[in-house]
N, C-alpha and C positions, 0 to 999 in steps of 0.2 A: 628649449622642448622641457628642460629638467627643472629650468623653473617656474613653470605654470603648473607644477604638480608638486604637492608635498605629499613623499613619501613616507606613511604610517608607521604602515605594517612590511613585513620584511621576514623570507625563512629561513631559519638557521638551517647550522649543517646537520641537524637532527631529523628535518624535516616540519619542523613544527613553525605555525606563523604567532610571528612575536608582534605586539605594541611596541613602539620606542622608546616608551619609558620603563618597558622592562628588560630593556639588552642589558645582557653582561659580558664583561670583555673578556672572558674566555673562551666565546662562539664569535663564527660564522657569519655573515647574515648577504642573503642574497636577494637578488629581484625576483620574483612569482613570474614575469613573464618573460623579461630575457635571459636569465639566468646569471648575470653579470653581479659582482662583487657589490653589495650596498655597504656604505662608510656612516656608524649614527653621527650624527650631528644635534648636540644638546648645547648651543650656544648660548647666549646673553640677551641675544638681538631679532632670531627669525623662534617661530616655534620650534619643537625640537622635531627632527623630521631624520630621513635616512638619505643619502645621498647617495648617486652609482660612483664608483671609484675612476670609470671612465669619464672623464669631464666630459666626454659626448654626449654621453648623458643617456637612457633608456636608446637600445636597438628597439624598441617594439614600437608600438603608435600609442601607449595610455592607455588604450579599451583593452586591452589583451589583461594588465598588470591591475586593473578593478575586477573584471570574469573571473581570473585565474585565482587572486587571493584569496574574493567572495567563496568560490567553488571549495580551495583548503581549509577556509576555516567551518564552513558545513561540513568536512566530512569527517574534520575531527571532531565536529559536533557531535556526529548521527555514531563515530564510531565508540567516541565515551560512552553514552547511551546504552547503545547494544551492550557491550561489554558490561555495565553496571544493571544491565536491566531494568533503566530508567524511561518509562517512554518520554515522546516528545507531542505534546499536548498541541493541535492545531486545528483555527480555526478559520473559516471558508465557507465560502458562496457555492453551491450546490448549483450546477451547470445544468442538473435533470431536471429538479424542483426550485428553483429559484432560491430555498429559504439555506439556511446560515446553522451550519453544523460545526460539532467538536468532534474529535475522534483521537486517537492516538497514533500517530504516523507509520510509529514502530510495531504496532501490531502483527505477530508472524514474521517478523522480519530478523533473519541470522548473520545478513553481512551487508556491504555496502561498499563498492566498488565505483572508481571515476574511469572516465572515456573506453568503456568498453566496446568493442566491435560486437554487433547485432543484427546480423544478415548484413543488413547497407544502410544501418546507422550505427552512431558512434555519438549516443549522448551524453550528455555530462554527468551524472551520477545514477547507478542504477541500485534499488533496494531489491537483496534477495531474501526468499521466504524461506520457510521450512522443505520445501519439496526439491529446492536448490534452481525456482524459476526466478525471472523476475518479475515480481509485482509492481514498483512504483519506479517512475523515472523522473528525472528531476534536471528542470534546465532550468540553469542560469540568466534571466534575459539582459543584456547591455545596449548595446544597439538591435545588433541582430535577434529576430525571433524564432524559437525552433523551428530546425529543418525540416519540409515537409515530409522527409521519410521518416522522422522522428515522428511525427502524429500516425501517420500510415502505420506504422509500425506497432504504435498501444494500440492504436482502434483494431487492429486485425487479430492482436492478441489479447484484449483486455488489459490495458496493464493503464492505472490510473497514472495521469501526465499532472506533474505538480512543476507550475509556472513561476518562475521570482523574479519580479523586473526589478534592474537596480534604477535608481535615477540621478546617484550621486557617490563622491569616493566617503561623505559622510557613513553610508549605506555598513561600510568594514565597522566602522563603531556598534553597530547595531543588529549583528546578523542573525542573534538566535530570538531574536523578533521579526527579523523576515522571513523567517523560517516556520516560524509559529503561524503567520501570519501570510500565508503566500499570496500574488497576485491572483494565479486562479488554482484550482483542483479539479483535472477534467475527467469525469466519468465515461468512458464509452459503452457501459452497458447500462443499463437503468436500474438492473436490482443491487448496485453499487453503491445508489441512492438509500440513506437507512428509514427515511419515509415509505418510498415506496416499496424498498425489499417488506418493509412492516403491513404494509396493504396487503402485497401477496401472497406473503404465508397465513394473511390472518384472514384473505379469501378462499386459501387451498383449504385452511384449517373446516370453512366451512363449507364445504364441499363435501367434505369428509364427513364433518355429522349431520349431514341429510341426505348424505348414500347409506341405507339401510345396509344390513349385512343378510346373507342367504337364508340364515334360521329366521333370522324377524320376515322377511319376504316369505318365505313360506305360511307362517303363523298369519299373517297377512291378508294372506290370498285366502285362507281357511282351506287350504289342504294340509291331509296329515304330513309327517316326517314319511318317514322310509321306514324308520326301525316300527313307528305305530300301524303301518302295513302289514309288517311279517309277523308280526306280535296277531294282528289280528287273524294272519291266516292260516300262523299255528294252532290257534285257539280252534279255529275253523275241525283244522284237523285232527284234532285230538279229539272235540265232540262225536265227528263222523266217525272214527274207529272206535270208541267207549258204545255206539248205538248199532255197529255190526258184532261186537265181542257178545254185549247183549242179547240180540235175538238170534246170533251162533247157542249162546249157550240153554235160550229156553227149546231150542228145535232140540238138543241133546236129552233133556229133560225127558220127552213126548218119547 
């Protein structure tokens, strides 16, 4: 098994994923899948690579190494960008309008975590917004698609699902580009689509413009306002009072 895989990435004892060319003599390195110690091999015959110190090789399947290493590298990129307030611009095909969109993956995001228990599912990566809620889930797909429970959880809670399909170990050399161009970015609410949302709010604005206010409707119907009616009644009362006063004054003079 070991001879079939050239491990170019390992996790150092600080938890950082490191390429074989960037190894340091004072650090130890471990397999992201089986957690066994890896030894840097920088000879003249084969390509530089890590080899398991245990000669029997990795206790895992190899599939886990690709998945877990890629996931940790994605986590490092997202954490770094959140800390530096740097956007991650993603390009994706929209499942609502079938158009292509661009957007900042980290809009409103303040934290990222891996494999958190969310009721009945355990996604690869979750992005947490300013309200403390999960707003985006990232699933790294090697051979197994996201679990049905993850999809149902996203649908129920209106969470955006980002799916990144891995093709080979070469993807570990191209993590940032894979993150910026995910295989799928799935919306479970039509208003998440920028085009649909724009059309919806434009329609709402037109409805507001077409609906007359109470004051305008009274004028359009031709009827007087309440204050106009009251003023007319007050004027008529004053006129009647003046007439009675004049008649009473004439009677006293006789």
